[in-house]
BAVEX-657248 format. One line per 2 residues: number of its first residue (from 1); their letters; for each residue x, y negated, z of N, C-alpha, C, CB. Coordinates in steps of 0.05 Angstrom, whole numbers. Atoms other than C-alpha are relative to their C-alpha. Glycine has a CB too. Example, Ala and Ser with C-alpha at 12.3 -4.5 7.8 and 13.67 -1.06 7.14 Angstrom:
1 = AS = 18:24:0:246:90:156:18:-24:0:-20:-1:25  -16:24:-1:273:21:143:-15:-22:14:9:-9:-29
//
This chain:
1 = MA = -13:-25:-1:1319:-4021:5786:19:-3:28:17:5:-28  -16:2:-27:1353:-4008:5856:27:9:-10:-12:21:26
3 = GR = -26:-4:3:1427:-4006:5856:9:25:18:14:-24:5  -13:-21:-14:1474:-3954:5882:20:-10:22:13:17:-19
5 = IR = -18:8:-18:1517:-3957:5943:28:7:-9:-7:13:26  -24:-3:14:1587:-3969:5923:21:-1:25:4:-23:-24
7 = VV = -17:-3:-22:1642:-3943:5973:28:2:-10:-7:25:17  -26:-5:4:1717:-3949:5973:8:19:23:17:-25:-1
9 = VA = -10:-20:-23:1749:-3888:6009:30:-2:-3:-11:32:-3  -32:3:1:1823:-3896:6028:13:15:21:8:-30:4
11 = KP = -21:-13:-22:1881:-3863:6066:21:-19:4:14:28:-8  -19:19:-5:1916:-3919:6095:29:11:13:-13:-20:17
13 = GL = -23:-5:-11:1990:-3915:6118:12:27:-7:-4:-3:27  -20:-21:7:2038:-3855:6117:-12:29:0:23:-2:21
15 = DG = 12:-26:-2:1986:-3800:6130:-2:13:-27:-26:0:13  1:-12:27:1992:-3750:6074:-20:24:-2:28:11:-9
17 = HD = 21:-21:3:1934:-3704:6089:-28:-9:-9:-2:13:26  21:14:14:1878:-3718:6044:-25:20:-7:13:-13:-28
19 = RG = 17:-18:5:1836:-3656:6041:-30:-7:12:11:25:9  24:7:-11:1781:-3682:6087:-12:-23:-13:4:-4:28
21 = VK = 12:24:14:1775:-3750:6053:-12:8:-26:21:-21:-5  12:-6:27:1766:-3716:5987:-26:12:2:17:18:-15
23 = IV = 26:-16:-5:1711:-3674:6016:-23:-22:5:3:22:27  22:22:-6:1673:-3737:6041:-6:-17:-22:8:-18:22
25 = AR = 1:16:23:1687:-3774:5977:-18:15:-18:27:-6:-12  18:-19:17:1654:-3714:5940:-27:-1:10:10:30:-1
27 = AL = 25:0:-11:1596:-3713:5988:-14:-26:-5:0:6:29  11:28:7:1583:-3789:5978:-8:0:-30:22:-24:5
29 = RD = 4:-3:30:1589:-3778:5902:-26:14:-4:23:15:-13  23:-18:7:1541:-3722:5902:-25:-8:11:6:27:10
31 = AG = 27:8:-11:1489:-3758:5943:-6:-27:-16:1:-5:34  8:23:15:1489:-3812:5889:13:-25:2:-24:-4:3
33 = ME = -15:23:-5:1537:-3863:5913:22:-4:-22:12:2:28  -27:3:14:1593:-3894:5872:23:0:19:2:-25:-16
35 = VV = -22:-1:-18:1657:-3877:5903:26:-4:-13:1:26:14  -24:6:12:1726:-3904:5890:20:11:20:3:-30:-7
37 = YT = -18:-10:-20:1780:-3862:5923:28:-10:-8:-3:31:2  -26:12:8:1847:-3901:5925:24:16:2:5:-22:15
39 = GL = -22:-17:-3:1891:-3844:5940:16:-2:25:16:-3:-21  -16:2:-21:1945:-3834:5991:17:-24:3:16:23:0
41 = HQ = -20:21:-6:1993:-3884:6026:-6:-28:-9:25:7:-12  8:24:5:1953:-3944:6016:6:-21:21:-26:1:-4
43 = TP = -4:22:-22:1966:-4011:6052:-28:-12:3:24:-24:-8  26:15:-5:1910:-4048:6084:-4:-20:-22:0:-14:27
45 = EQ = 4:19:20:1921:-4103:6034:-9:11:-28:25:-16:-3  10:-17:24:1913:-4052:5973:-28:8:4:15:25:-4
47 = IV = 28:-8:-6:1851:-4027:6006:-22:-22:-2:-2:11:28  18:21:0:1819:-4092:6014:-2:-13:-28:7:-21:21
49 = RT = 2:11:25:1837:-4117:5946:-17:16:-16:26:-2:-13  15:-18:16:1807:-4055:5915:-31:-5:8:10:32:4
51 = AI = 25:3:-9:1743:-4064:5955:-14:-25:-11:0:0:27  7:27:12:1737:-4136:5932:-4:4:-29:22:-22:6
53 = QE = 2:-4:27:1751:-4119:5860:-22:16:-9:22:10:-9  25:-19:10:1703:-4061:5856:-26:-11:12:5:34:12
55 = DA = 27:8:-13:1647:-4100:5893:-10:17:19:-22:-3:-19  9:-25:-18:1642:-4045:5946:-15:-16:24:28:20:12
57 = AA = 17:10:-24:1593:-4053:6002:13:15:26:-35:7:-5  -11:-13:-19:1634:-4006:6045:29:9:-4:-16:19:7
59 = IG = -24:-11:2:1702:-3983:6061:1:24:23:22:-22:4  -5:-22:-17:1715:-3916:6090:30:12:4:-17:21:-8
61 = LS = -27:-7:-3:1781:-3901:6123:5:26:14:13:-19:14  -9:-29:-10:1812:-3831:6137:27:-3:12:0:21:-25
63 = IL = -23:2:-12:1865:-3834:6188:5:22:20:2:-25:12  -12:-24:-16:1904:-3773:6218:23:-7:13:6:24:-17
65 = SG = -25:6:-7:1967:-3807:6234:6:-11:29:9:-17:-18  -1:10:-28:1953:-3839:6301:3:-31:-2:25:14:17
67 = AH = -5:29:1:1960:-3909:6274:-27:-14:-5:20:-7:-23  26:9:4:1885:-3920:6274:-5:-28:10:-18:17:12
69 = MT = 7:25:-9:1884:-3980:6319:15:-22:-16:6:-2:29  -12:17:16:1934:-4016:6277:-12:-6:-26:23:9:-4
71 = LF = 12:0:26:1905:-3998:6209:-26:-12:-1:0:26:-11  30:7:-3:1832:-4008:6225:1:-32:7:-15:18:24
73 = AR = -1:29:-7:1849:-4079:6256:9:-14:-23:18:-7:25  -8:15:23:1889:-4101:6195:-17:-1:-22:22:10:-8
75 = VL = 19:0:20:1837:-4081:6145:-24:-17:9:-9:30:-7  21:19:-11:1783:-4119:6187:13:-30:-2:-9:8:31
77 = EI = -12:25:0:1830:-4180:6192:1:-11:-28:26:3:12  -2:10:31:1845:-4185:6117:-29:0:-12:21:22:-19
79 = LR = 27:6:11:1769:-4175:6102:-10:-27:10:-19:21:8  8:24:-9:1756:-4234:6144:14:-27:-12:3:1:29
81 = EQ = -14:20:14:1813:-4275:6114:-10:-6:-30:28:9:0  11:4:28:1783:-4261:6044:-29:-5:-3:6:24:-15
83 = DA = 28:7:0:1715:-4280:6065:-18:24:-10:-4:-26:-17  12:-24:6:1694:-4208:6056:-11:15:23:19:16:-12
85 = GD = 9:-9:-24:1671:-4194:6126:-27:15:1:-1:-21:18  24:-16:4:1605:-4166:6100:5:26:-9:-18:-13:-18
87 = IV = -10:-27:8:1640:-4104:6075:-1:17:24:29:-1:-12  3:-18:-24:1620:-4048:6125:22:17:-3:-28:16:1
89 = VF = -21:-18:-3:1680:-4011:6151:-8:24:18:23:-13:10  3:-22:-19:1675:-3941:6177:24:19:-4:-26:15:-4
91 = GG = -23:-16:5:1721:-3887:6184:0:31:16:25:-17:10  -3:-24:-14:1743:-3819:6211:28:12:2:-17:18:-12
93 = GI = -24:-14:-1:1799:-3770:6228:3:7:30:25:-16:-11  -10:-9:-26:1840:-3753:6291:0:-27:15:29:16:-1
95 = IP = 1:25:-18:1818:-3813:6336:-13:6:25:-15:-23:-13  11:-6:-27:1812:-3804:6409:-24:-15:7:21:-5:20
97 = EA = 25:11:-11:1744:-3819:6441:4:-28:13:-11:20:21  -6:19:-19:1775:-3867:6486:4:-29:-18:27:11:17
99 = DI = -5:24:17:1796:-3914:6428:-24:-8:-17:22:4:-19  22:7:16:1728:-3912:6395:-16:-29:9:-20:25:1
101 = PE = 14:22:-9:1696:-3967:6438:17:-28:-10:-5:3:33  -18:28:9:1756:-4019:6421:-3:-1:-30:37:1:9
103 = LR = 4:-1:29:1749:-3999:6348:-27:-14:-6:1:31:-12  26:9:7:1675:-4013:6349:-1:-33:9:-22:18:16
105 = RL = 0:27:-4:1690:-4081:6384:15:-18:-20:11:-3:26  -14:14:20:1740:-4099:6332:-17:-4:-26:26:14:-5
107 = GV = 15:4:22:1685:-4089:6281:-5:25:-16:12:-20:-17  3:-25:15:1687:-4018:6255:-28:10:5:21:22:8
109 = AR = 29:-6:-3:1615:-3998:6244:-3:28:12:-15:-1:-27  4:-25:-9:1625:-3923:6258:26:17:-5:-24:10:-12
111 = IF = -23:-17:-1:1676:-3871:6272:-14:28:0:20:-7:27  11:-27:3:1666:-3798:6253:25:18:7:-11:5:-30
113 = TP = -21:-17:-11:1710:-3747:6293:-1:26:-13:-3:2:30  2:-22:10:1729:-3680:6273:-27:17:10:26:13:6
115 = GA = 21:-15:-3:1668:-3634:6268:-27:-13:-11:-2:6:27  19:13:13:1622:-3689:6236:-4:13:-27:6:-28:-1
117 = ST = 7:-12:25:1586:-3659:6178:-4:-21:-21:-24:18:3  4:21:24:1583:-3691:6109:-28:-10:-3:9:13:-27
119 = RE = 30:10:-1:1507:-3693:6116:-1:-21:20:-22:23:6  0:23:-20:1516:-3737:6179:13:-23:-11:13:7:26
121 = IV = -14:22:15:1565:-3782:6140:-19:-11:-20:26:10:-13  15:10:23:1521:-3786:6080:-25:-17:13:-11:25:-19
123 = EW = 25:10:-11:1457:-3801:6122:5:-29:13:-12:22:23  -8:22:-16:1494:-3853:6163:7:-23:-22:26:9:22
125 = VR = -6:21:22:1521:-3892:6100:-25:-9:-15:21:12:-23  24:11:12:1453:-3891:6069:-14:-22:16:-20:22:-5
127 = AA = 14:15:-18:1423:-3922:6130:15:-26:3:-5:14:25  -18:21:-9:1480:-3972:6145:11:-17:-21:23:11:15
129 = VP = -12:13:20:1504:-3992:6078:-20:-11:-22:21:19:-12  17:7:23:1469:-4036:6027:8:8:-27:-4:-29:1
131 = AT = -4:-6:30:1463:-4016:5954:6:-25:-14:-25:14:-14  -7:24:16:1493:-4063:5904:-22:-4:-23:30:3:-14
133 = V = 23:7:20:1449:-4096:5854:8:1:-28:-10:-28:4
//
């Protein structure tokens, strides 16, 4: 029996706008994925701990605060420190196009900017993230 894709969806930092992340979480769930939404104001440490505890194959970060370079980098750093670098990290939010190449260089698999459809996100996750057994 094939497994399901397990994704932790998180709002790191002080950003309190969660409408978009909840829509994405629901779209992933409705597409048959297991989704763990951590809620608002999570630290990178909390997010990584949850992903490891939940045996997640991916972490989706939603960042609207402008702290994307710091927060993505810290999540990736902690994943490496915890020998969990195989967890796919993707994200979205208000992220300038000019910052996307550097985020990719750091190890972020994909950035979805405003206007990305939930269908596009679901299809990408299905193609890029392995299902758990």
